[in-house]
C-alpha positions, 0 to 999 in steps of 0.5 A: 818019562816026562821030567817034572821041571818046574820053571821060575822066573828069572832073577831079574824078573823076580827083583822087579816084581819085588820093586814094582810091589814096593812102589805100588805100596808106597804109592798107596801109602802116599795116596798117589794117583793111578796116574803118578803110580802108572808114571813111575813104574813106566819110567823106573822099570827101564832104569832097573833093567839098565842098572842090573846087566848081570855082570860076571867076574873072573881073573887070570893069575900068573902061577909059578911053575911048581904050583900043580894044575889042580891046585891052580884051578882051585885057587883061581875058582876060589879067587874068582868067587870071592871077587865076584861076591865082593864086586857083587855086593858093592855094585848091589849097594851102588845100584840100590842107592842109585835107584832110590835116588832116581825114584825120589827125583821122579816123584819130585818131577811129579810134584813139579808137574802138579801130579801130586799135591 
């Protein structure tokens, strides 16, 4: 029996598709030329890829001898999950801030180069 597996793009590809769509929409709203839109997308995609390293976090906890092995595993998993979530949220906010600032600088550069009136 053949499996019916539906393949979805990787998270990074889906994220970039959303960002690309937003950049295209903003270029349209601001009436930027196709040249400016192309330039922004070409410059910002590698920057986005650099900012999305797909980091994983884990911890190594020294437990007292009286803690059972299965309890150690459960505690370690819970702590690792919470640290990953917390670090992910912080990293996500920082990454978004960096990306928006870089995009603003690229738009300013396009203005300085006379590509935007």
